[in-house]
VOMI-749324 format. One line per 10 residues: number of its first residue (from 1); their letters; for each residue x, y, z of N, C-alpha, C, O. Coordinates in pm, whole numbers, plus 50000, padded with zeros to 5 digits. Example, Ala and Ser with C-alpha at 12.3 -4.5 7.8 and 13.67 -1.06 7.14 Angstrom:
1) as) 51319:49431:50780:51230:49550:50780:51320:49670:50780:51424:49668:50846 | 51285:49775:50708:51367:49894:50714:51290:50003:50787:51341:50114:50804 $
END
This chain:
1) mksaiknfpm) 76901:72720:09001:76813:72834:09016:76855:72913:09141:76872:72856:09249 | 76872:73043:09125:76912:73127:09237:76792:73160:09324:76679:73169:09276 | 76819:73178:09451:76713:73212:09545:76664:73355:09522:76743:73444:09492 | 76536:73376:09536:76477:73508:09521:76488:73590:09649:76455:73709:09650 | 76533:73528:09756:76545:73596:09884:76669:73684:09883:76778:73638:09851 | 76651:73810:09918:76763:73903:09922:76798:73934:10066:76715:73917:10156 | 76919:73977:10088:76962:74016:10221:76918:74159:10248:76972:74253:10189 | 76823:74176:10336:76777:74308:10373:76842:74347:10505:76867:74261:10589 | 76870:74477:10523:76928:74519:10651:76832:74490:10765:76710:74495:10749 | 76888:74459:10880:76808:74430:10997:76736:74558:11041:76794:74666:11039 $
11) eakdaiklrv) 76610:74545:11079:76536:74661:11129:76599:74710:11257:76658:74633:11333 | 76587:74840:11282:76646:74901:11401:76601:74830:11527:76683:74802:11615 | 76473:74799:11537:76423:74737:11661:76485:74600:11684:76513:74563:11799 | 76508:74524:11577:76569:74392:11592:76715:74403:11634:76764:74327:11718 | 76785:74499:11574:76926:74519:11607:76941:74566:11752:77029:74521:11824 | 76854:74657:11794:76860:74708:11932:76829:74596:12031:76894:74585:12134 | 76730:74515:11999:76696:74403:12087:76816:74309:12102:76844:74262:12212 | 76885:74281:11993:77003:74194:12000:77113:74258:12085:77181:74189:12161 | 77129:74390:12073:77231:74458:12154:77193:74458:12302:77280:74445:12388 | 77064:74472:12333:77019:74463:12473:77051:74324:12526:77102:74311:12637 $
21) qkyieqtgda) 77022:74222:12448:77050:74085:12491:77200:74064:12514:77239:73999:12611 | 77282:74119:12427:77427:74108:12443:77471:74176:12573:77553:74121:12647 | 77418:74295:12600:77451:74367:12723:77411:74284:12846:77488:74273:12941 | 77293:74227:12843:77244:74145:12954:77336:74025:12976:77373:73994:13089 | 77372:73957:12868:77462:73841:12878:77596:73880:12938:77654:73806:13018 | 77646:73997:12898:77777:74044:12943:77776:74086:13090:77872:74061:13162 | 77668:74151:13133:77668:74214:13266:77580:74144:13370:77610:74150:13489 | 77474:74081:13327:77380:74023:13421:77296:74128:13493:77234:74098:13595 | 77293:74252:13440:77218:74361:13502:77067:74344:13492:76992:74414:13561 | 77021:74253:13409:76878:74225:13394:76864:74077:13361:76961:74012:13322 $
31) tsvrdflvka) 76743:74026:13378:76720:73885:13352:76666:73860:13211:76672:73748:13161 | 76614:73966:13148:76557:73954:13014:76547:74094:12953:76571:74194:13021 | 76512:74099:12824:76492:74228:12760:76379:74302:12830:76388:74423:12854 | 76273:74231:12862:76159:74292:12932:76205:74351:13065:76171:74465:13097 | 76280:74275:13142:76331:74322:13272:76419:74445:13253:76408:74541:13330 | 76505:74445:13152:76591:74558:13120:76506:74684:13098:76536:74790:13154 | 76402:74671:13017:76317:74786:12986:76240:74836:13106:76234:74956:13131 | 76181:74744:13181:76101:74783:13298:76188:74852:13402:76147:74952:13461 | 76308:74800:13427:76400:74863:13522:76434:75005:13480:76457:75091:13565 | 76437:75030:13350:76469:75163:13299:76346:75255:13295:76355:75371:13257 $
41) glspsfitgi) 76231:75201:13334:76109:75282:13334:76043:75290:13198:75967:75383:13171 | 76072:75194:13112:76013:75190:12979:75911:75077:12970:75915:74981:13048 | 75821:75089:12876:75720:74986:12854:75785:74856:12809:75883:74859:12734 | 75732:74741:12853:75786:74613:12807:75779:74599:12654:75854:74521:12596 | 75690:74672:12591:75677:74664:12445:75750:74779:12374:75730:74802:12255 | 75835:74850:12446:75906:74966:12392:75978:74935:12261:75966:75011:12165 | 76051:74827:12255:76132:74794:12136:76044:74772:12015:76083:74805:11903 | 75926:74717:12035:75837:74691:11922:75800:74819:11848:75779:74817:11727 | 75793:74930:11920:75754:75056:11860:75867:75139:11804:75844:75248:11752 | 75990:75090:11813:76103:75167:11762:76100:75167:11609:76089:75062:11546 $
51) grgigrgake) 76111:75286:11553:76115:75298:11407:76257:75314:11359:76314:75223:11299 | 76315:75430:11387:76449:75460:11337:76555:75463:11445:76673:75479:11414 | 76517:75449:11567:76615:75452:11674:76550:75490:11805:76429:75511:11813 | 76632:75499:11908:76585:75529:12042:76579:75680:12061:76676:75750:12033 | 76468:75729:12109:76451:75872:12132:76530:75922:12252:76577:75843:12334 | 76546:76054:12260:76627:76114:12366:76578:76080:12506:76659:76048:12593 | 76448:76087:12529:76394:76057:12661:76422:75914:12705:76458:75890:12820 | 76406:75821:12614:76434:75680:12645:76583:75659:12669:76621:75582:12758 | 76668:75726:12590:76812:75715:12611:76850:75763:12750:76933:75702:12817 | 76789:75874:12793:76819:75927:12926:76779:75829:13036:76854:75811:13132 $
61) kiqktypsln) 76663:75767:13022:76619:75668:13120:76713:75547:13124:76749:75499:13232 | 76753:75501:13007:76843:75385:13000:76977:75421:13061:77033:75343:13137 | 77030:75539:13027:77161:75581:13078:77160:75597:13230:77257:75562:13297 | 77050:75648:13282:77038:75665:13428:77035:75530:13498:77094:75514:13605 | 76968:75432:13439:76955:75300:13500:77080:75214:13478:77119:75137:13566 | 77141:75229:13362:77257:75147:13325:77373:75241:13285:77405:75252:13167 | 77434:75307:13383:77535:75409:13352:77658:75356:13277:77727:75433:13210 | 77688:75228:13288:77805:75176:13218:77776:75146:13070:77868:75123:12992 | 77650:75146:13032:77610:75114:12895:77623:75237:12806:77574:75345:12840 | 77689:75222:12693:77701:75328:12594:77572:75329:12512:77549:75240:12430 $
71) vvwldtgegd) 77487:75430:12534:77358:75434:12464:77373:75459:12314:77283:75425:12237 | 77483:75518:12272:77507:75533:12128:77527:75395:12066:77473:75365:11960 | 77605:75311:12133:77624:75173:12086:77490:75100:12084:77459:75029:11988 | 77413:75117:12190:77283:75048:12197:77195:75089:12080:77128:75005:12020 | 77194:75216:12049:77107:75269:11944:77159:75240:11803:77081:75205:11715 | 77290:75255:11783:77343:75247:11646:77438:75131:11621:77462:75093:11506 | 77494:75074:11728:77594:74970:11713:77734:75025:11697:77829:74949:11680 | 77748:75158:11702:77878:75220:11684:77947:75240:11820:77882:75274:11919 | 78077:75219:11822:78153:75237:11945:78154:75110:12028:78118:75002:11981 | 78196:75125:12153:78203:75013:12246:78074:75003:12327:78005:75102:12349 $
81) mm) 78043:74882:12371:77924:74860:12451:77932:74937:12583:77834:74997:12628 | 78050:74934:12643:78066:75001:12773:78189:75088:12770:78221:75153:12870 $
END
């Protein structure tokens, strides 16, 4: 009997959270996803509210705080992390 579970694409918020974690592991610029967000001036629950991607204002805050991070990669997974 085949499984009824299908492979659904990962939600944007889950993918972005994983990319934040990868950036943190690579750079050590934050201690956690929460720390990453707070340092950027975003709410600790910011990722939970993401629907289709990161808005322009949030991207600007993240880019200002983490200038080596490619915010396009963070948002879409396209390109290089840094």
